[in-house]
C-alpha positions, 0 to 999 in steps of 0.5 A: 500500500505504501511501497513508494513512500520511502523512495519518495522521501529519499527523492525529496532528501536528495533534492535538498537536504537542508530544506528537508531537515528544516521541514522536519523540525518545523513540523515537530514544533507545529505538532507540539505547540498547540497542546502548549497553547491549550494548556496555557489557555486553561491556566489563564481561565483558572487564573482569571477566576482565582483573581476575580474571586480574590477581588470579590472577597478582599478587594485586592487586584492581582493580575500578575499570573494572568499577565504572565500566562497571557504573555506565554500564550502569545509567545506560543501562538507566535511560535506556532504561526512562525512554524506554519509559515516556515513549513509553507516556505519550505514546501514552496521551495521544495515544490519548485525544486522537486517538480523540476527534478522529477520532470528531468528524471522523466526526460532523462529516462526518455533519452535512454529508450529505444525508438520502438518504445516511443512507437508503442501506444502502451508505453505512451500511456505510461509516459502520459500518466507519469507526466500528468501527475507524478511531478507533483505527487512526490512532494504531496506524499512528503507533505502528507507524511510530515502532516501525519507526523505533525498530527501524530505529535499533536495527538500524543500531546493531546492524548497525554493531557486527556488521559488525566481526564479519562482513558476513554476520552482518548479512545472516543477521540480516535473513534470520532475520526475513523468514519471520514477516513474510511470514506476517503480510503474507499474512494481514493482507490476508485479514483486512481483506477479511473485515472489509470485506465482512461489514459488513452482518452486523455491522450486523444483529448490532448491530440485533438487540442493540438490539431485544432490549435496548431498552425501545421494543422490549420490549413487542412482543418479549415479547408476540409471543415474538420474543426466542428467534427473534431471539436464534437469528438473532443466534447464527447470525450469530455462528457464521458469522462465528466460523467464518470468523475461526477458519479464518483464525486457524488458517491464520495461526498454522500458517503463522506457526509454520512460518515462525517455526521457519525464523527460529529455526534461522537465529538459533541457527545464528548462535549456533553460528558466534559460539561457534565463532569464540570457541573458535578465539580469534578474539574475546574472551569479552566480544565473544562475549557482545556479539555474542550479545546483538546477534544476539538483540536484532537478530533481535527488532528485525528481527522487530519492524520487519517486523511493524511494516511488516505492521501498517502495511499492515493499518492502511492497509487499515482507514484506507481505511474512514475516509478513504473515508467522510470523502471521501464527496461532500457533497450539493449541498443542503448546499453550495448556497445563498447568499441570505437573501431572495427577490425576491417577498416574500409570494409564498409556496411554489410547487411547479412540476412537481416529481418525486422518485425515491429513489436506486435506485428505478425509479419516482418517489415523487412526480410532477407536483406543482404547488401554490401557497400564499401567506402566510395560507393553509393547505394540507392534504395528503391521501392513502393511506400511501405516497403521498408526503405526508412526502416532499413535506415533506422536499422543502420543507425541502430534506432532499431535492432534486427529481429534476425541477422546482423549488420556490420560496419568495418567488420564489427556488429553494430551492437558492439560499437560505442553508440556515440562513435557510431552516430558520429560516423553517420549523417542522416536526414529522414523524410520526416525531419524535425522542424525546430522552433529555434534559430535558423543556425540552430536548426542547421547546427542540430546536425552536430551537437558539438558545433551546435553554436558554431556559426562558421560551421553553420555557414559552411553546411548551409552552402553545401545544402544550398540554403545559404542564399535564402538564409542570408536574405532573412531579416536576421540571417542565421539568427532568424527565429523559425516557426510561429510559436515564438515572437517574430518567427518566420515560416519557411516553404517546404523546399526551404525547410528541406534545404535546411535539413540538407545543411543539417546533414552536411554539418557532420563533416566527420561522417563517412556514411551519408544517408538522404531519405527522400530529402528533395521531395519538395525541391524542383528537378533542377535544384535536385540535380544541383543538390546531388552534384554537391552530394556526389562531390562530398561523398567521393570517398564515403558511403552514400545511401539515397532513398528517392523515387526520381530516376534521375537521382537513382541512376547516379548511384553505383548500386540499386537495392529494390525493396519489394513488398511480398505477398506476406506483407514483408519486404524482400530485398533485390539487388540490381 
């Protein structure tokens, strides 16, 4: 039930030890001080009654003890207020630091996962659940743990004073808070189960929001009048989720009110008991005042403590999303790879009986792929859409792992290469390349993170990618903001974006394998010929792999590999 409490506490402790210690000490003080205030309050009442009786009988006015007790209570109240403000301050600071820490952990984990995991809908559900709630839940759990500790300390203080009145008063105090706790515990589990299974619907809502409010969808949404249909779908999802939330909330509140009435009846039964004992002379008015205060505050402390337990249970349920995501197995491609060179330099790339099956698929996407490309040679991949051309490139870059067969570079299996070394040797631009909402130069510099801010490299790569001419005409040149997400952002045409993508590929000056996955689809034939003349010059002593549907491009390569979709829906390779 509370499997993640220790891990969450350890996470908070490692985030900021000073704030954690301060929060613990302040919580302890906030738990002890209310009992002190109640005790001193009783002394004030008795001192006032004693002073009033003395004045009535003798005419003498003695307020020294009254003033002393009032001053002491004022100090205790001030200390309580200071402790509560200190707790609030520590919580605010920890909330910011811990939220950032958890979000970074989620993103760091994302960097270690394989591409196939991102393409898995079940994995995306885990990621969505982790990001939606888990960044705030660790602090919530810790706050409730401290609140539980604070109320436990208060209860021990209150119970110690109430025990002098009657042990049964302590029992009554605890029993009065149980009904509300039972209601909360019952419905916290139901709320979590509802939250967990509805992740796909929540993701669909987020997706529909993007489609209706993003500029890259706006043209088709308006042209095809898709807005009302998508908005209706968005409303339908909300109505379905709202009905479930409403039903749960109504049942939770009805049960909570009904069981809460039982607690209130027990509390006021205790009041009657204390009042009767006072009338019978078993205690002074000051003691009655103290016990009434202790009973009221004690009942609140019991309710708060039990509510904290219920909240801890709920937080643990939600934290299971975070730790389930963080414990997602890392793909073997991310962990493997220890060598930075192959035994046969100059052997190039070899595919030997390579087959690949997507997770959950019944048929392979690629099957029987055998090829060998040496440095200085070029290869064209040809085939219908869906025949596996891009999949083959993802296998070469180790974004995917072959289901069968192996891929060698310089005589060494890709799995045995150091990942960073392997990636530096390959420059690739996919057909669906990223369009970063950043500066022009940063969009180009993304091709080699080591030269991300190197403007001289930007210019050189832009010239090779035929992007320099139009970039230099932009208002801020290579410092122009691209995209419409940020102020003064400029949008480029499809052909201009593709030239930026080509320039990004040419940033990898050390790469001896260059891959272009239909990079010129939005460029006219004349511009494409010019691009590939550049490409041939740049790859004279390198391996060049090109995916294209244009014969004028394909015929410039040394080898052509045709991927044909077989009857079994797998792609078979034919070399020509």
